[in-house]
C-alpha positions in Angstrom: 24.0 -18.9 10.6 24.3 -16.3 12.5 27.7 -13.8 11.4 27.8 -12.5 14.9 26.8 -11.3 18.3 23.0 -11.9 18.6 21.4 -8.0 19.5 18.1 -7.5 21.8 17.1 -4.5 18.3 17.4 -8.0 15.9 14.5 -9.5 18.4 12.7 -6.3 18.7 13.0 -5.5 14.8 12.0 -9.4 14.1 8.5 -8.1 15.3 7.7 -5.6 12.9 7.0 -3.0 16.3 5.1 0.0 13.8 2.7 -2.4 12.5 2.0 -4.5 15.9 1.6 -1.2 17.7 -0.9 0.3 15.2 -2.6 -2.4 15.7 -2.9 -2.2 19.4 -3.9 1.1 19.4 -6.5 0.1 17.2 -7.6 -2.5 19.5 -7.3 -0.2 22.8 -9.9 2.0 20.8 -12.4 -0.9 20.8 -12.0 -1.1 24.3 -12.3 2.2 25.1 -15.5 2.4 22.4 -17.3 -0.7 24.7 -17.8 0.8 27.9 -19.5 4.0 28.3 -16.7 5.4 31.1 -13.4 4.0 32.0 -12.0 0.9 30.6 -11.6 -1.8 33.9 -7.6 -1.9 34.0 -7.4 -5.6 33.6 -8.7 -5.9 30.1 -6.9 -2.5 29.1 -3.7 -4.3 30.3 -3.4 -7.8 29.8 -5.6 -7.4 27.1 -3.2 -4.7 25.3 -0.5 -6.8 26.1 -1.5 -10.7 24.8 -3.3 -8.6 21.8 0.4 -7.3 21.4 2.0 -10.2 21.7 0.3 -12.2 19.5 0.3 -9.1 16.6 4.5 -9.3 16.8 4.3 -13.3 17.2 2.3 -13.7 13.3 5.1 -11.1 12.4 8.2 -12.7 13.4 6.6 -16.3 11.9 6.1 -14.1 8.7 9.6 -13.3 8.2 10.7 -16.7 9.3 8.6 -17.6 6.3 9.2 -15.3 4.1 13.4 -15.0 4.7 14.3 -15.5 1.1 11.8 -13.4 -0.1 13.0 -10.9 2.1 16.4 -10.9 0.3 15.8 -10.4 -2.6 13.6 -6.8 -1.9 15.5 -3.7 -0.9 12.3 -3.1 1.4 12.3 -5.7 3.8 16.9 -6.9 2.8 17.9 -5.1 6.0 15.2 -7.4 8.3 17.9 -9.6 11.2 17.1 -12.8 9.0 18.3 -11.7 5.7 21.7 -10.1 7.2 21.8 -13.3 8.8 22.0 -11.4 12.3 20.1 -14.5 14.0 19.9 -18.1 13.2 16.6 -19.4 12.0 15.4 -21.6 14.4 16.2 -18.2 17.1 14.0 -16.6 15.5 11.3 -19.4 15.4 11.1 -20.4 18.9 11.0 -16.4 19.6 8.2 -15.9 17.6 6.1 -19.3 19.1 7.1 -17.7 22.6 5.4 -14.4 22.1 2.5 -16.3 21.2 1.9 -18.4 23.6 2.4 -16.1 26.4 0.3 -13.7 24.5 -2.6 -16.2 24.2 -2.1 -17.5 27.8 -2.3 -13.9 28.8 -5.8 -13.4 27.2 -6.9 -16.6 28.4 -6.0 -16.9 32.0 -6.1 -13.2 32.9 -9.0 -11.5 30.2 -11.4 -14.4 28.6 -11.2 -17.6 26.7 -13.6 -15.9 23.8 -10.6 -13.2 23.4 -7.9 -15.8 23.2 -9.6 -18.2 20.5 -10.0 -15.2 18.1 -7.1 -13.6 18.3 -5.7 -17.7 17.8 -7.9 -17.3 14.5 -6.4 -13.9 13.7 -2.2 -15.5 14.4 -3.3 -18.6 12.1 -4.6 -16.1 9.7 -2.4 -13.5 9.3 1.0 -16.0 9.9 -0.3 -19.2 8.2 -2.8 -18.9 5.7 -1.7 -15.6 4.5 2.1 -15.9 4.8 2.0 -19.2 4.0 -0.8 -19.8 0.9 -3.2 -16.6 -0.2 0.5 -13.9 -0.4 1.8 -16.9 -3.3 -1.7 -17.8 -4.6 -3.9 -15.1 -5.7 -3.3 -11.0 -6.5 -6.4 -10.9 -4.6 -4.1 -11.7 -1.3 -4.3 -8.9 0.6 -8.2 -8.5 0.1 -8.3 -11.9 1.7 -5.8 -12.0 4.5 -6.8 -8.2 5.5 -9.5 -9.9 8.0 -6.5 -11.2 10.5 -5.2 -7.5 10.3 -8.7 -6.0 10.5 -9.2 -8.0 13.7 -7.6 -6.2 16.8 -10.5 -3.3 17.4 -12.7 -6.8 17.2 -10.1 -8.5 19.9 -10.4 -5.3 22.1 -13.8 -4.8 22.2 -14.1 -8.7 23.1 -11.6 -8.5 26.0 -13.7 -6.0 27.7 -17.4 -7.5 27.0 -16.5 -11.2 26.3 -18.7 -10.7 23.4 -18.7 -9.8 19.8 -20.3 -7.0 19.3 -22.2 -5.6 16.1 -20.3 -1.9 16.1 -17.1 -4.1 16.9 -17.4 -5.5 13.1 -18.1 -2.2 11.8 -14.6 -1.0 13.0 -13.5 -4.7 11.8 -15.2 -3.9 7.9 -13.5 0.0 7.9 -10.0 -2.0 8.3 -10.6 -4.3 6.1 -11.7 -2.1 2.9 -8.9 0.1 4.2 -6.4 -2.8 3.8 -6.2 -2.9 0.0 -5.7 0.7 -0.8 -2.9 0.7 1.9 -1.3 -2.3 0.5 -1.2 -1.7 -3.1 -0.2 1.5 -3.3 3.1 0.0 -1.6 3.2 -2.8 -4.4 2.7 -0.4 -7.0 5.4 1.0 -6.4 7.8 -2.4 -5.4 6.2 -3.6 -8.4 9.5 -5.2 -10.1 10.5 -6.4 -6.6 7.7 -8.8 -5.9 7.7 -9.9 -9.7 11.9 -10.5 -9.1 10.3 -12.5 -6.1 7.1 -14.6 -7.5 4.8 -12.7 -5.7 1.5 -12.3 -7.9 0.4 -9.2 -6.4 -2.0 -7.2 -8.5 0.5 -4.4 -10.5 2.6 -7.7 -11.4 -0.3 -9.8 -12.5 -2.7 -7.0 -13.6 -0.6 -4.4 -14.4 -0.5 -0.7 -12.9 -3.7 1.0 -14.3 -5.8 -1.5 -13.3 -4.3 -1.4 -10.0 -5.2 2.0 -9.6 -8.0 2.1 -10.5 -8.9 -0.5 -7.4 -7.5 1.6 -4.9 -9.4 4.7 -6.3 -12.6 1.9 -6.0 -11.8 0.9 -2.4 -11.1 4.4 -1.5 -14.5 5.5 -2.6 -16.2 2.5 -0.6 -13.7 3.4 2.6 -15.1 6.3 2.2 -18.8 5.1 2.5 -17.8 2.4 5.2 -16.2 4.8 7.6 -19.5 7.0 7.6 -21.2 3.9 8.9 -20.5 4.6 12.6 -22.0 8.0 12.0 -25.0 6.6 10.6 -25.7 3.6 13.1 -25.4 6.0 15.7 -22.6 4.6 17.5 -21.0 8.1 16.8 -21.5 11.7 16.5 -21.3 14.3 14.1 -17.7 15.0 15.5 -15.9 11.6 14.0 -18.4 12.4 10.8 -16.6 15.6 9.9 -13.2 14.0 11.2 -14.5 10.7 8.4 -15.3 12.7 5.8 -12.2 14.9 6.0 -9.7 12.4 6.5 -11.8 10.0 3.3 -11.8 13.2 0.7 -7.3 13.2 1.8 -7.3 9.6 0.5 -9.6 10.3 -2.1 -7.1 13.1 -3.0 -4.2 11.1 -3.7 -6.6 7.9 -5.0 -7.3 10.3 -7.7 -4.0 11.6 -8.1 -2.3 8.5 -8.0 -4.8 7.3 -10.9 -3.7 11.0 -13.3 0.5 10.6 -12.1 2.9 8.4 -13.6 5.2 9.6 -10.6 6.3 6.5 -8.5 6.4 8.5 -5.4 2.7 9.4 -5.5 2.0 5.9 -4.4 4.7 6.1 -2.0 2.8 9.5 -0.4 -0.9 7.7 -0.8 0.9 5.0 0.9 2.3 6.7 3.7 -1.2 9.4 3.7 -3.4 5.7 4.4 -1.2 5.3 7.7 -2.0 8.7 8.8 -5.8 8.2 7.8 -6.5 4.8 9.8 -4.5 6.3 13.2 -6.7 9.5 12.4 -9.7 8.0 12.0 -9.7 6.1 15.0 -8.5 8.4 16.8 -11.9 10.8 15.7 -13.9 7.6 17.1 -12.2 7.5 20.5 -12.6 11.4 21.3 -16.1 11.3 19.7 -16.9 8.8 22.0 -15.9 11.0 25.2 -17.3 14.5 24.1 -20.7 13.7 26.1 -18.8 12.5 29.2 -17.2 15.9 28.8 -20.6 18.1 28.2 -22.1 15.9 31.1 -19.2 16.8 33.4 -19.2 20.9 32.0 -23.2 21.1 32.4 -22.7 20.2 36.1 
């Protein structure tokens, strides 16, 4: 039961805004990569809005389902539901409302394919991952990562009304990025996950085993990040950025292998976020370099 007046900021925090902003950023980059010039305003505006609302809906449903887990974990105990700053009923209605509005915007103002793919992504995260995979297997984040990797495909599809192979490369990059990103956090929060019975990899197989898999996935990520250049989707500017960022991630993964300091895991987690933002920024800038060159060569 709510202990006081419900604040708008509580609804805002229910949506995990930082996560949603990162997802929408990758979706918007997918939109710009789908066209040689400027993205038409309608898919850019309504596609971004619909994807953002659907992502926020999935995040809010996740908090409704995980309320008891969140109460027991230091990282999440200050969220609105563990703090009882709003009724669960309100949170659920809000979450479902966001999803319905977001999917409606995509269906009527963007295209039906994007709406269907976004719906599948929402179900994948809010239902399949949160309600089942998260508690069923230490590979939860690997399998469930598909939902979080979808936004670039959604953004691309919002513009083209088709699933392009190049958009699937972006999906692959985020899919491979997700395990080392989240396992670094799981190493730091191992005891909390064990306390609430979530079978994260460090809990079921130990920290040493998880560190090794962070390193292996980081190597795989470095390879995957080169594919846009290898397929001529992107140019040398992107390749240089991808290699620099990837070597930085590899440095942290190796440091994590050698260090017993739990703060190294958090530094690795923090770098992984900067890595993904930087990588997609390089993709976006690289995409428009030929247009800039053509403009200045006139």
